C-alpha positions, 0 to 999 in steps of 0.5 A: 509758215512754222518755226520748229525749235527742234531744228535749232541748237538754241531751241529755248531761244527759238521757242521764246521768240516763236511764242511771241511771234504767234501771239503777236500775229494773232493779236495784231491780225497782221497778214503779209508782214508776218513773214518778216517776223518769221524770217527774223526769228529763223535768221537770228536762231541760225546766227546764234547756232553758228556763233555758240556752237555746242553751247547754243542750247544755253541761249535765251532771252534771259541770258546776259550774253544775248545782248552782245549776240543781238548786237553782232547779228544786227551789225552783220545783217547788211553784209548779206543784202544789197546796199540800201536794202530795206530788209536788214532794218526790217529784220532787226526791228522785227526781233526788237518788237518781239523782245519788247513785247516779251519784256512788257509781260510781267510773267516773262523775263528778259535780261535787263541789258538786252531790254535796254538795247532793244528799247534804244535807238536802232542801229540800222537805217530803214534803207531805200525802197525801190519802187516797181515800175508799171508795165508798158502798154505793150506788156499790159496788152499782152497780159490781158490777151493771154489772160483771156486765152487762159480763161477760155482754155480753162473753161474748155478743159473743165467742160471736156473733163466733165463730159469725159466723166459722163462717158465713164463707169466705175473702174472696177467694171471698166478699167483702172487705166481708162481716163473716163472711168477714173474721172467718173469715179472721182466725180461720183466719189466712188474712188479716192486718190488712195485707190488710184495710188493702190489700184492703178497698175504700174506705170510701165503697164499703162497704155500710151494714152494714159502715159501722155495724159499723166506726163503731158506734152511738155513734161518728162514722164517719171515712173516714180511720181507718175501716179501723183502726176496722174492724180493731179491731171485728173483733178485739173480736168475737173477743177481749176488749178492754182495756175488757172486763177492767175488769169482771173486776177489779172483781168479783175485788176485790169477791169477794176483798178484795185489791188490783188488783195482786194480782187481776190478777197470777195465772195459770192455774197459780196457780188451784186449783178446790175442790169449793166454791170456789177457791184462788188464789196472790196476789203483792203485788210492792210488799211481795214477799209471796206468799199462798195464799188459799181463797175459799169459795162460798155453800152454795146456788149457783144457775146464773147466768141473765140476765133482762130486766125489764118495761122491757127492762133486763138484770138478770144473776143472777150470784152476787155474791161467788163468786170461783170463778165470776169466775175461771171466767168470766175463764179462759173469756173469755181462753183464746184470747188466752192461747193466742196469748201463751204467753210471758205465763203469769203473768196471766189478764188478757191482751188483743188490741190493734190499733195504728194501724200495723195490727199486733196484739199479744197481751199483758198487760192494760195500761189506757191513757188511752182505756181507763181505769177512768174510761172504763169508768164512762162507757161503763157509765153508772155515776155515781161521786162523787169520785176515779174510782180503782179503789183505792177498791173495796179500801177499800170491801171493807175497810170491810165487813170491819171492820163484820162483824168488829165493828171488830177490827183484827187480823181486818180487817188480815189481809193487811197490818199493823195500822198500815197499817189504822189510817193508811190504811183506817181513814180512810174516812168510813164508819168515822169515822162509825161510830166517832163514833157508838160513842164518842157512844153509850158516852159517853151510856151512862156519862153516863146511869149517872152521872146515875142515881146522882146525880140526887138525891131528889124533894122534896115541898113544902108544909105538913105538914097538906096532904100526902095520898095524892092529892098523892103520886099526882099527883107520880108515885107509884103508889097503893100507894107513896103509901099506904105512904109516908103510913103510914110503912112506907117511912121510911128515916131522912132520906127515904122510899123508893118501892122499897127493893129496887131501889136503885142501890147494891145488887143488884136484889131486895136491901134497900138497904144504904146507907140513910139515908147515901146517900138524898140521892143516890138517885132512889128517895128522896122527901123530905116536909115531915115529914122536915125535922127529920131533915134538919137532924140529918143536916146537923149530922152532915155538918158534924162530918165536915167538921171531921175529914176532909180537903177532898178526902176529904169531897168524894169521900165526901159531896160530892154528899149535901152539895150536895143537902142544902143545896139542899133546906134552902134551899127551906124557909122560916125558919118551917119551919126554926124549927118543925123545930128545936123538934121536935128540942129537944123530943126528938120526932125522932132520927136513927138512923145505922149505927155505921159512920157514926161512924167515918171513915178518911181514905184 
């Protein structure tokens, strides 16, 4: 990133902001966020050029008109972004930080009105950040499979390239169109890329083999850039390219669960191989945290061997989640590049890059637009729905960890705060669906429990003389239960109970201790026509309680029994009720209640 003031009409303003930007980045040691300040300076300077036209050269932070220009620029920012975007607020805030920093310096001048504006309240909101969703399980499996295939292809290509180089000789004694000779010259540093530019014949004189090598099977051969393409292909046979290292980043993120910044930020001195695993020193620059983490191998580890299926598709039997194996492969693949770049010891992610001016740079891995993660996905034929961002791999691993730890946030958020997990990682689709299912299951469980306690009894209607064992068996009772009810052996007072030893209010195997007071709230209860007189007596008992208990207390203690009792009596005909009252008046029916039923405490 670079700001060239000569590219703007307001060059003085661009110099002032660029100076503050460079100093601020160096002083605060910011990394990824530095691009926000860069974009803010570029956007503001372009706006000032457009507004002032030929007079833009007079614009500076000491100009009294700068306050109005900054106001107009900030208010116009949301028009160029989607609704609720976070960028307008970030860009406006970045410019204000740079101006405030300049105003704090006693030897640098800022217009007073402009200084008051930037120190005042922000005009733009922060917007709403849209969280990226994790990869689906199918997408993640496809990514890991493609990454291992890419690693195998990279190792095979480099081994073949160095083997070809051993077969060659100096191009002066051999040929400047021979691939082995060119590789030999580059390996032994007998030729340079500038020699390839000057000494290799014109592309029209190249043999077919060299033309196919430079252009590739899927690329169009363009004579004007053929030599640059050739140079890049030659170096790709000797050293890993930028695209090759995407696979190692995917595998390390999958194996460790850490961020892209951390898995690409450790060098060979931060690696310690264990008898069964590896210990890595991981640095998270944004949080300024350094961690030492050991990653164990699986108990039985087989040597990885590539295989081909019946259709000729390559299947690599690499250990999917052994971080030690990934690190070994990465150290081996990048060894020659690291030997060429001794000044980059802090990372294993190093590549050889050939520029258009025929210079080669051995440096830290920096994916560009033409070699981004999305480009690697297209190259490997991996279909991904949604945002093609490597950060989604980290979320996918977090989701798997949350599932394994059964949702314990303290165990899942082991490399950040629980608040970060709740606000960032827990917002994925998988965890939301799982949480919804868990809540629905719990609600259904307690609803079923509640219904089991208040469903109420089963009522058998009809005349007393029509009741026989067949009728009861047809209603859902077993033959033994029906026989016991007919014989009166299961009479609990206001109803019969098909199993008094399996009541919902007592422990299984113990005789129900709440009969007959709770029989009208029990699913085991069976009310027969012969129970009608007892029900009327129980109704009279509840009516007396309604006169002595406060309504909330009566509703809490007897509300369900009262509702169920009234529902049973409303289904009876007036003739049946009159007959039941005559039985009561004749003294043929009594209601046996426990002594505790005659004492109520309004607590």
